[in-house]
KOLSETI-751186 format. One record per residue: residue in one letter; y, x, z of N, C-alpha, C in turn. Coordinates in steps of 0.02 Angstrom, whole numbers, padded with zeros to 5 digits, always signed. Atoms other than C-alpha are relative to their C-alpha. Example, Ala and Ser with C-alpha at 12.3 -4.5 7.8 and 13.67 -1.06 7.14 Angstrom:
<pts>
a-00059+00045+00000-00225+00615+00390+00060+00045+00000
s-00059-00042-00003-00053+00684+00357+00055-00039+00037
</pts>
This chain:
<pts>
m-00029+00049-00047-01488-04748+00034+00070-00017-00022
d-00066+00021+00023-01334-04849-00011+00027-00053+00047
y-00035+00045-00046-01209-04963+00072-00003-00073-00022
k-00016+00070+00007-01207-05148+00091+00057-00012+00049
l-00060+00003-00041-01035-05187+00156-00012-00035+00067
q+00008+00039-00061-01091-05316+00281-00042+00037+00053
n+00043-00036-00047-01209-05189+00361+00033+00062+00030
i-00032-00061-00025-01084-05048+00394+00018-00008+00074
f-00015+00002-00071-01081-05016+00581-00017+00069+00028
g+00016-00067-00025-01065-04847+00665+00058+00038+00029
y-00041-00046-00039-00974-04697+00734+00050+00038-00043
i-00051-00040+00032-00813-04611+00685+00011+00064+00040
e-00023-00063-00029-00785-04427+00721+00069+00012-00029
g-00065+00000+00031-00600-04445+00693+00058+00012+00047
y-00051-00007-00053-00505-04398+00850+00037+00066-00005
y-00038-00062-00009-00374-04268+00889-00026+00036+00062
g+00013-00039-00059-00410-04126+01008-00072+00016+00015
k+00071-00013-00011-00600-04124+00995-00033+00013-00067
l+00039-00014+00060-00721-04053+00868-00073+00010+00022
l+00069-00004-00020-00907-04082+00889-00035+00059-00034
t+00043-00049+00032-01038-03950+00854-00051-00037-00043
w+00052+00032+00040-01174-03983+00726-00055-00027+00044
e+00051+00023-00046-01297-03997+00869+00019-00067+00031
n-00023+00063-00029-01191-04133+00948-00002-00057-00051
r+00002+00051+00053-01179-04225+00782-00072-00026-00010
f+00070+00021+00005-01368-04226+00770-00018-00048+00057
k+00013+00044-00057-01374-04304+00944+00030-00069-00011
i-00031+00065+00014-01253-04440+00892-00041-00040-00050
v+00041+00035+00051-01358-04482+00738-00063-00029+00032
k+00061+00025-00033-01515-04497+00846+00016-00062+00042
e-00019+00057-00042-01422-04613+00964+00018-00061-00042
l-00016+00055+00046-01357-04717+00819-00065-00033-00025
k+00064+00027+00023-01533-04735+00752-00034-00041+00054
k+00033+00035-00056-01601-04784+00923+00030-00069+00011
n-00035+00063-00013-01471-04922+00935+00011-00041-00063
n-00002+00038+00063-01491-04982+00754+00070-00002-00032
f-00062-00008+00037-01319-04923+00695-00014+00045-00060
n+00022-00032+00062-01315-04854+00520+00051+00045-00034
t-00051-00039+00035-01158-04753+00485+00032+00053+00046
y-00038-00053-00033-01078-04588+00537+00056+00019-00047
f-00059-00015+00041-00901-04560+00473+00030+00066+00024
y-00025-00066-00017-00851-04377+00474+00072+00008-00025
c-00070-00010+00020-00661-04354+00476+00042+00027+00057
p-00037-00025-00059-00606-04249+00626+00066+00033-00019
k-00065-00029+00014-00422-04206+00628+00002+00076+00015
e+00001-00071-00019-00467-04036+00704-00037+00044-00051
d+00030-00038+00055-00564-03984+00549+00057+00017-00048
l-00059-00020+00039-00427-03885+00461-00008-00014-00074
n+00012+00012+00071-00507-03904+00290-00002-00073-00018
h-00002+00072+00011-00509-04091+00311+00071-00024-00013
r-00067+00027+00001-00321-04110+00329+00054+00053-00014
f-00055-00048+00007-00201-03964+00354-00011+00050-00057
r+00016-00047+00055-00290-03849+00232-00049-00034-00048
w+00047+00039+00040-00370-03983+00125-00013+00032-00068
r+00010-00033+00065-00347-03876-00032-00053+00055+00003
e+00047-00055-00006-00460-03740+00037-00072-00026+00002
k+00070+00019+00001-00645-03751+00001-00033+00021+00066
y+00040-00019-00057-00770-03748+00142-00042+00061-00017
t+00042-00059+00010-00873-03590+00166-00071-00022-00019
k+00070+00015+00018-01051-03581+00100-00041-00016+00062
t+00037+00013-00063-01114-03577+00280+00014-00071+00024
w-00017+00068-00022-01020-03736+00324-00033-00052-00044
v+00030+00048+00048-01080-03826+00167-00075-00006+00012
k+00072+00002-00014-01260-03778+00208-00014-00042+00062
e+00009+00039-00062-01243-03849+00384+00015-00074-00012
y-00020+00068+00018-01156-04004+00316-00055-00035-00039
k+00055+00027+00039-01295-04031+00189-00060-00015+00044
n+00055+00012-00046-01426-04013+00326+00014-00062+00042
f-00018+00059-00041-01331-04142+00429-00006-00063-00042
y+00007+00057+00044-01324-04260+00281-00074-00019-00007
d+00072+00012+00008-01512-04243+00252-00030-00029+00063
f+00025+00026-00064-01547-04270+00437+00022-00072+00011
s-00026+00067-00009-01436-04424+00440-00039-00050-00042
i+00036+00045+00045-01520-04503+00289-00072-00010+00023
k+00068+00004-00026-01691-04463+00361-00004-00049+00058
n-00003+00045-00058-01638-04561+00516+00032-00068-00017
k-00027+00064+00025-01572-04706+00410+00072-00011+00023
v-00071+00002-00017-01391-04665+00452+00038+00028-00060
n-00041-00023+00056-01269-04654+00307+00056+00047+00026
l-00056-00045-00015-01146-04508+00313+00055-00012-00051
i-00059+00003+00043-00974-04545+00243+00049+00052+00025
t-00043-00057-00017-00844-04408+00239+00070-00012-00024
g-00070+00010+00018-00655-04414+00240+00034+00064-00021
i-00044-00055+00018-00528-04302+00158+00071-00028+00002
s-00067+00025-00015-00344-04316+00205+00053+00045-00031
p-00046-00045+00035-00227-04238+00075+00074-00019+00006
g-00066+00031+00005-00073-04343+00111+00058+00038+00029
l-00056-00036-00030+00029-04219+00213+00043+00036-00051
d-00039-00038+00049+00080-04119+00060-00026-00006-00071
y+00027+00009+00068-00008-04188-00094+00058-00009-00050
k-00051+00004+00053+00095-04168-00254-00025-00048-00054
y+00026+00054+00042+00071-04330-00349+00014+00011-00074
d-00017-00013+00070+00149-04263-00509-00025+00068-00023
d+00025-00067+00016+00049-04101-00511-00075-00006-00017
e+00070+00004+00021-00113-04099-00612-00044+00050+00037
k+00038-00051-00037-00165-03942-00518-00026-00028+00066
d+00022+00029-00063-00170-04035-00352-00055-00052-00011
y+00051+00050+00015-00270-04175-00431-00068+00034-00012
n+00062-00035+00014-00401-04052-00494-00028+00033+00063
i+00023-00029-00063-00408-03965-00325-00034-00054+00042
l+00028+00055-00038-00440-04134-00244-00069-00020-00029
l+00064+00016+00032-00578-04173-00370-00053+00051+00020
n+00047-00052-00018-00661-04007-00334-00020-00003+00073
k+00015+00005-00071-00648-04031-00147-00047-00058+00014
i+00045+00057-00008-00727-04203-00157-00069+00017-00026
g+00065-00020+00028-00863-04130-00267-00039+00044+00048
q+00033-00043-00049-00900-04003-00130-00028-00042+00058
l+00020+00042-00056-00912-04140+00003-00052-00052-00019
k+00044+00054+00023-01009-04265-00101-00067+00030-00020
v+00062-00036+00012-01182-04188-00084-00055-00045-00029
s+00047+00047+00030-01270-04345-00150+00038-00051-00042
v-00033+00050+00043-01230-04470-00288+00012-00064+00038
n-00007+00062-00039-01249-04608-00157+00049+00007+00058
q-00044-00010-00057-01129-04531-00032+00070-00025-00014
y-00068+00025+00006-00961-04612-00001+00050+00049+00030
i-00056-00040-00024-00796-04519+00021+00057-00048+00016
v-00059+00039-00018-00644-04592+00108+00063+00041-00013
l-00065-00031+00010-00472-04546+00043+00046-00027+00055
m-00036+00020-00060-00364-04547+00200+00074+00020-00003
f-00072-00012+00001-00175-04563+00212+00031-00022+00066
d-00026+00021-00066-00157-04604+00397+00040+00055+00033
d-00039-00046-00043-00035-04523+00518+00039+00052-00040
i-00044-00044+00038+00081-04450+00387+00072-00011+00024
p-00070+00009-00021+00253-04421+00465+00045-00013-00060
k-00045+00018+00055+00391-04496+00358+00034+00061-00029
e-00036-00059+00025+00479-04328+00347-00044+00046-00042
k+00045-00041+00040+00323-04253+00268-00005-00025-00073
i+00002+00028+00068+00341-04366+00115+00064+00017-00036
k-00060-00020+00038+00459-04296-00015+00040-00061-00022
d-00044+00056+00017+00608-04407-00055-00017-00030-00068
k+00015+00025+00068+00557-04421-00238-00064-00043+00000
y+00061+00040-00004+00390-04497-00182+00008-00062+00043
f+00003+00049-00055+00438-04605-00034+00005-00073-00024
n-00010+00070+00019+00502-04763-00120-00057-00029-00041
n+00058+00024+00039+00343-04774-00224-00066+00022+00031
i+00058-00032-00030+00219-04704-00099-00062-00046-00001
g+00056+00047+00004+00110-04862-00098-00031+00000-00069
f+00025-00005+00069+00096-04856-00287-00037+00066-00011
l+00029-00066+00011+00059-04670-00285-00068+00007+00034
h+00064-00003-00034-00080-04686-00156-00052-00041-00037
s+00048+00045+00034-00161-04832-00247-00020+00028-00068
e+00015-00029+00065-00149-04748-00416-00050+00058+00007
l+00045-00056-00011-00232-04591-00348-00070-00024+00020
v+00065+00026-00022-00370-04688-00260-00037-00032-00058
n+00031+00031+00058-00403-04789-00418-00031+00052-00047
k+00024-00052+00045-00422-04631-00522-00063+00034+00029
i+00058-00032-00032-00540-04550-00396-00059-00048+00002
y+00053+00051-00002-00639-04712-00379-00036-00003-00067
k+00030+00002+00067-00668-04716-00566-00038+00064-00015
k+00030-00065+00014-00708-04531-00575-00066+00009+00036
f+00060-00010-00040-00839-04536-00438-00044-00063+00004
k+00046+00056+00008-00928-04694-00493+00000-00047+00059
k-00012+00053-00049-00855-04811-00364-00021+00016+00071
k+00022-00017-00067-00912-04714-00210+00059+00024+00042
i-00062-00019-00035-00737-04710-00132+00025-00058+00042
f-00036+00046-00044-00658-04799+00017+00072+00024+00006
f-00071-00015-00005-00472-04802+00058+00025-00016+00070
l-00035+00011-00063-00380-04779+00224+00075+00007-00015
p-00070-00002+00020-00198-04825+00188+00046+00031+00052
m-00050-00028-00045-00042-04748+00265+00019-00052+00053
i-00011+00055-00047-00006-04917+00346-00069-00028+00016
y+00069+00019-00017-00171-04946+00438-00003-00050+00057
s-00003+00050-00053-00113-05073+00567+00064-00041-00009
d-00060+00043+00006+00008-05221+00570+00059+00029+00039
e-00055-00021-00043+00108-05141+00710+00041+00058-00026
i-00039-00055+00028+00164-04994+00604+00028-00018-00069
l-00024+00020+00066+00210-05095+00449+00075+00011-00008
n-00073-00008+00005+00395-05085+00491+00022+00071-00019
s-00017-00069+00017+00390-04896+00467+00003+00011-00075
c-00003-00003+00073+00366-04928+00281-00017-00070-00026
s+00011+00072+00009+00386-05115+00252-00025-00019-00070
f+00019+00018+00068+00358-05111+00064-00070+00026-00020
y+00060-00037+00018+00198-05008+00070-00058-00046-00022
l+00058+00042+00016+00063-05144+00074+00013-00043-00061
n-00016+00038+00061+00154-05244-00059-00012+00042-00062
q+00012-00045+00057+00149-05094-00175-00075+00011-00010
v+00072-00010+00005-00034-05062-00135-00034-00060-00033
s+00032+00061+00025-00080-05242-00173+00009-00009-00075
q-00014+00011+00070-00004-05234-00346-00046+00038-00047
i+00040-00039+00047-00115-05098-00418-00067+00025+00027
l+00063-00025-00026-00259-05054-00300-00058-00041-00029
n+00060+00033+00024-00428-05093-00377-00030-00043+00055
p+00023+00046-00053-00490-05247-00281-00071+00014+00024
n+00069-00016-00021-00666-05174-00271-00003+00058+00049
i-00001-00057-00047-00611-05027-00163+00006-00026+00071
k+00001+00022-00070-00650-05053+00020+00053+00037+00041
i-00056-00027-00040-00507-05026+00144-00021+00004+00073
l+00008-00006-00072-00518-04961+00322+00066-00018+00033
y-00061+00026-00031-00395-05046+00440-00013-00013+00073
c+00007+00008-00073-00364-05056+00628+00015-00071+00024
g-00015+00068-00021-00303-05236+00632+00072-00008+00021
k-00068+00015-00020-00149-05309+00715+00032+00058+00038
k-00025-00057-00038-00133-05160+00831-00044+00061-00014
i+00041-00061+00009-00192-04980+00822-00061-00003+00046
v+00057+00016-00043-00301-05028+00970-00003-00076+00004
s-00001+00073+00006-00338-05208+00922-00044-00033+00054
d+00035+00036-00053-00401-05340+01043-00071-00020-00020
t+00066+00021+00024-00550-05392+00934-00013+00033-00067
n+00013-00019+00070-00635-05352+00770-00014-00063-00042
y+00010+00063+00035-00630-05534+00714+00046-00006-00060
d-00039+00009+00062-00557-05599+00552+00075-00008+00013
n-00071+00010-00011-00392-05649+00633+00038+00065+00009
e-00033-00065-00008-00356-05464+00664+00023+00027-00067
i-00019-00026+00066-00341-05435+00477+00033-00053-00043
s-00031+00055+00037-00251-05595+00429+00060+00023-00041
l-00059-00024+00037-00091-05503+00379-00021+00041-00061
l+00022-00040+00056-00181-05376+00271-00030-00043-00055
k+00030+00044+00050-00277-05516+00185+00051-00038-00041
k-00053+00032+00039-00112-05591+00131+00021+00045-00059
y-00020-00047+00052-00083-05434+00028-00057+00016-00048
v+00054-00025+00042-00255-05384-00036-00061-00045+00003
k+00063+00036+00002-00420-05460-00087-00059+00046+00015
n+00052-00050-00012-00517-05302-00047-00040-00015+00064
d+00039+00002-00061-00659-05298+00079+00027+00050+00049
i-00032-00040-00053-00605-05225+00245-00052+00021+00052
i+00042-00027-00054-00695-05114+00370+00046+00016+00059
f-00040-00014-00060-00627-05109+00547-00007+00072+00022
w-00002-00064-00036-00575-04941+00617+00019-00019+00072
d-00009+00026-00067-00594-04979+00802+00013+00056+00050
n-00020-00051-00048-00502-04874+00933-00006-00023+00073
f+00005+00029-00067-00555-04976+01085-00012+00053+00054
y+00018-00051-00050-00632-04827+01178+00037+00066-00010
a-00033-00064+00015-00526-04690+01099+00050+00018+00054
n-00049-00020-00051-00422-04588+01220+00036+00065-00017
d-00036-00061+00018-00352-04442+01121+00076-00009+00006
y-00071+00014-00008-00182-04528+01134+00021-00009+00073
c-00015+00007-00073-00196-04548+01324-00060+00029+00038
p+00060-00033-00024-00319-04419+01392-00018-00013+00073
r+00019+00018-00069-00312-04481+01573-00037-00066+00003
k+00031+00066+00001-00382-04649+01519-00071+00005-00026
l+00068+00004+00025-00567-04687+01498-00027-00069+00017
y+00033+00064-00012-00655-04855+01478-00075+00010-00001
i+00072+00004-00004-00834-04871+01536-00015-00073+00018
c+00003+00071-00011-00854-05057+01514-00027-00033-00064
p+00023+00034+00061-00918-05189+01391+00050+00008-00058
w-00041-00003+00061-00852-05182+01213+00028-00069-00012
y-00026+00068-00001-00745-05335+01239+00026-00023-00069
g-00030+00031+00059-00699-05453+01097-00027+00024-00066
r+00029-00028+00062-00815-05375+00970-00065-00036-00017
s+00064+00026+00024-00960-05437+00864-00023+00043-00058
n+00025-00036+00059-01069-05368+00726+00005-00041-00063
q-00008+00042+00060-01014-05504+00605+00043+00034-00053
n-00042-00036+00047-00885-05390+00526-00017+00074+00001
p+00014-00072+00001-00913-05211+00468+00049+00038+00043
t-00042-00034-00048-00846-05096+00602-00024+00072+00011
l+00013-00069-00019-00834-04910+00636+00040+00014+00064
f-00034-00010-00064-00793-04859+00815+00016+00073+00012
n-00027-00066-00016-00688-04708+00861-00004+00009+00075
l+00011-00007-00072-00740-04643+01032+00041+00058+00028
t-00040-00049-00038-00688-04494+01140-00007+00072-00023
g+00012-00069+00020-00761-04338+01061-00033+00042+00054
q+00038-00034-00053-00848-04293+01225-00072-00025-00005
i+00065+00020+00024-01029-04293+01178-00039-00044+00048
e+00040+00039-00047-01112-04358+01337+00031-00069+00012
i-00033+00065-00009-00982-04494+01361-00012-00043-00062
d+00010+00039+00061-01000-04547+01179-00071-00025-00007
l+00069+00024+00002-01189-04556+01190-00009-00061+00045
m+00003+00057-00045-01169-04672+01338+00035-00061-00030
l-00038+00056+00028-01037-04777+01250-00036-00034-00058
i+00039+00030+00055-01148-04803+01098-00049-00051+00028
n+00047+00047-00032-01276-04884+01213+00037-00060+00030
i-00039+00055-00028-01141-04987+01298+00021-00048-00056
i-00020+00042+00057-01079-05049+01128-00059-00043-00023
k+00059+00037+00022-01255-05099+01076-00017-00056+00049
s+00017+00051-00049-01288-05191+01239+00052-00056+00001
s-00052+00050+00003-01120-05280+01222-00010-00047-00059
l+00013+00040+00059-01161-05339+01047-00059-00047+00011
d+00060+00040-00014-01330-05401+01108+00010-00046+00060
k-00016+00039-00059-01243-05484+01257-00049+00016+00058
k+00046-00023-00051-01356-05381+01371+00031+00055+00044
f-00031-00051-00042-01227-05270+01455-00009-00018+00073
s+00014+00013-00070-01275-05255+01637+00000+00065+00039
k+00005-00058-00044-01289-05138+01785-00056+00046-00024
k+00058-00039+00023-01455-05082+01710+00019+00050-00053
v-00022-00045+00054-01369-05006+01558+00034+00061+00029
l-00036-00056-00029-01253-04898+01663-00045+00043+00045
k+00044-00038-00044-01391-04848+01785-00040+00053-00037
e+00035-00050+00040-01475-04754+01643+00039+00065-00005
f-00043-00058+00010-01326-04636+01641+00035+00024+00063
i-00044-00016-00056-01227-04642+01804-00031-00024+00066
p+00028+00021-00065-01279-04647+01990+00032-00065+00025
l-00022+00064-00028-01259-04806+02091+00070+00003+00030
e-00066-00006-00030-01102-04738+02176+00056-00020-00049
f-00051+00017+00049-01009-04769+02013+00020-00073+00003
f-00015+00072+00000-01019-04957+02040+00053-00018+00051
k-00055+00011-00046-00896-04941+02183+00068+00015-00031
v-00064-00019+00032-00765-04872+02063+00005-00025-00072
k+00001+00017+00071-00812-04948+01895+00057-00047-00021
s-00056+00044+00018-00671-05077+01903+00060+00039-00027
f-00055-00041+00024-00548-04934+01874-00011+00026-00071
f+00017-00022+00068-00637-04895+01710-00012-00060-00046
d+00012+00062+00037-00638-05075+01649+00064-00022-00036
f-00057+00019+00041-00521-05127+01507+00035-00062+00028
k-00030+00062-00024-00494-05303+01575+00032+00009+00069
k-00027-00011-00067-00468-05246+01755+00064+00043-00003
h-00058-00046+00006-00343-05114+01696+00066-00039-00006
f-00061+00037+00013-00220-05250+01648+00010-00058+00048
t-00012+00051-00051-00239-05363+01800+00053+00026+00048
k-00055-00019-00044-00106-05363+01936-00021+00055+00048
e+00021-00051-00048-00207-05262+02061-00076-00004+00008
i+00072-00003-00012-00388-05206+02081-00012+00003+00075
k+00016+00000-00072-00457-05248+02252-00057+00049+00013
y+00051-00049-00016-00557-05110+02333+00006+00018+00074
n+00001-00027-00068-00608-05041+02502+00014+00075-00006
y-00023-00069+00010-00517-04875+02513-00051+00051+00024
d+00046-00050-00027-00640-04782+02624-00066+00001-00039
e+00062+00003+00038-00793-04842+02529+00009+00030-00070
t-00013-00026+00067-00713-04799+02363+00005+00076+00000
l-00005-00074-00005-00667-04622+02417-00068+00032+00015
y+00067-00026-00015-00841-04598+02488-00042+00004-00065
s+00038+00001+00062-00918-04647+02320+00026+00052-00049
l-00028-00051+00044-00798-04536+02224-00021+00070+00021
d+00021-00065-00024-00841-04388+02334-00074+00013-00017
k+00071-00007+00020-01027-04419+02303-00006+00019-00074
l+00003-00012+00072-00997-04423+02116+00028+00068-00018
l-00033-00063+00016-00883-04272+02117-00039+00061+00022
w+00027-00060-00030-00979-04154+02229-00076+00004+00002
e+00073-00001-00005-01161-04207+02229-00036-00016-00065
w+00031+00018+00064-01196-04278+02056+00012+00058-00049
k-00005-00056+00046-01232-04135+01935-00040-00015-00064
s+00033+00012+00064-01269-04165+01751+00051+00014-00055
p-00049-00009+00054-01189-04137+01579+00052-00057-00002
l-00048+00056-00001-01112-04311+01593+00047+00005+00059
s-00044-00005-00059-01045-04279+01768+00056+00051-00013
r-00051-00051+00014-00953-04125+01704+00054-00028-00046
e-00051+00031+00043-00867-04227+01569+00041-00051+00037
l-00036+00051-00038-00821-04364+01692+00041+00028+00058
y-00032-00031-00058-00761-04243+01826+00077-00008+00000
p-00073+00005-00004-00575-04239+01776+00024-00072+00008
f-00020+00071-00008-00568-04430+01765-00011-00022+00072
l+00015+00020-00069-00651-04453+01934+00047+00033+00050
l-00046-00035-00046-00543-04321+02019+00071-00029-00006
s-00067+00030+00009-00383-04395+01944+00004-00067+00035
l+00001+00064-00034-00434-04566+02007+00004+00009+00076
k-00001-00012-00072-00466-04497+02181+00071+00018+00023
q-00067-00021-00019-00295-04413+02187+00050-00057-00006
d-00045+00058+00008-00208-04570+02122-00008-00047+00059
l+00013+00044-00057-00291-04675+02257+00028+00029+00065
q-00028-00032-00060-00244-04549+02391+00076-00003+00001
f-00073+00000+00005-00066-04545+02328+00028-00069+00018
v-00027+00068-00013-00039-04735+02331-00016-00022+00071
n+00017+00019-00069-00121-04744+02503+00029+00050+00051
n-00034-00049-00043-00010-04604+02574-00050+00043+00039
d+00055-00036-00032-00166-04503+02610-00008+00070-00029
i+00004-00067+00029-00124-04339+02524+00069+00032+00006
n-00063-00037-00005+00008-04206+02545+00038-00006-00065
n-00040+00010+00061+00149-04242+02423+00006+00063-00042
k-00006-00063+00037+00164-04059+02378-00062+00014-00042
r+00061-00009+00039-00016-04058+02323+00000-00045-00062
i-00006+00045+00058+00015-04208+02211+00048+00029-00051
e-00049-00029+00045+00168-04122+02138-00032+00056-00042
k+00034-00054+00035+00057-03974+02091-00049-00026-00052
s+00051+00027+00044-00063-04090+02001+00027-00021-00068
y-00030+00024+00062+00059-04139+01865+00044+00053-00032
f-00046-00045+00035+00162-04050+01734+00071-00011+00027
q-00065-00003-00032+00342-04012+01777+00041-00065-00005
p-00043+00060+00002+00430-04171+01713-00017-00051+00054
l+00018+00048-00052+00331-04287+01827+00002+00031+00069
s-00003-00035-00064+00319-04157+01964+00070+00000+00029
i-00070+00001-00022+00509-04144+01973+00021-00070+00021
t-00016+00070-00018+00524-04334+01975-00028-00017+00068
l+00031+00014-00065+00403-04343+02121+00037+00036+00056
k-00038-00038-00051+00499-04208+02215+00065-00037+00017
k-00063+00036-00012+00662-04304+02193-00012-00064+00039
s+00017+00062-00035+00578-04465+02249-00016+00014+00073
n+00018-00017-00070+00506-04381+02403+00061+00018+00041
k-00060-00019-00036+00674-04307+02450+00043-00061+00017
e-00039+00061-00012+00760-04476+02432-00033-00041+00055
g+00036+00037-00053+00624-04554+02540+00012+00030+00068
e-00012-00034-00063+00651-04423+02675+00070-00015+00027
k-00070+00015-00021+00840-04458+02676+00005-00070+00028
n-00005+00070-00021+00811-04645+02696-00036-00015+00065
e+00037+00012-00062+00695-04625+02845+00044+00008+00061
</pts>
């Protein structure tokens, strides 16, 4: 099985703070197959050997499980691509590091048809040695070119600047990349923003000014590792299957299985109440506006307070399932927020619900309110 660029569409295991089990990964692949998606991108930040200890080889047990997962994915017509992220401390002038990287890729590349992604995202500026920084775009491109040639063109590239909005942190980077990167190497990119509004061509207009390479969207629409109190259970707005796209979700298995179905129904323009009813009880429809991307940014969501709390209580205390357990903290947080803004909860209880910085702020606000009464 091999890639046709225009057909790449699938799931990224690439979040912070979560690491799926092999059993969960098998479930994701089955769901991808069911919904006619064809790619699983393995690159979790919590896999130490992927990033922080990238020089260390995986154990024989891990490699065996990984190989089984690869075989299972291919059997289900889902391509497995795997990332390695050496950028935190790679020594660009050290042949030893280059050979270690080659060996590591060789361990991960269990098939001649498998693709590897060289990843340089989320590298703090202070982690790049001064002698490298001014040429870091050249150094990344040169390394990717060498690996691309070595492994018979089965290499993708995730650059250090992976969104327009972070270009200012290293303004010369994309210009350097454009000068020497092999134009046949496919680039992963988030678009104008790290969480871009669409996956359409206009989202990559700036990058296209620099490079002629084909581009695969890294889509963070549903991702919440950067804001764990947020969760979207809504249509995949502003997206189409016209451009190759990989979606980064939440890392919570039951939620992600549901979101894969939501994404598919959105692409088919068939998202409806019926899709959600397969996963969540009817009571959810009284609160679903609070989980909707578009409603999140409107001035105010209209709701009946008593009916909403009644539905939340039903979901919290009577609905029992693997998905309900994952949704529990989001539903309870929503209930407490609604009680707080409607002056229907003891302030001291709310203060206990948050970490100290916000708790202290609430205490000060409450004291000032008492003085003004």
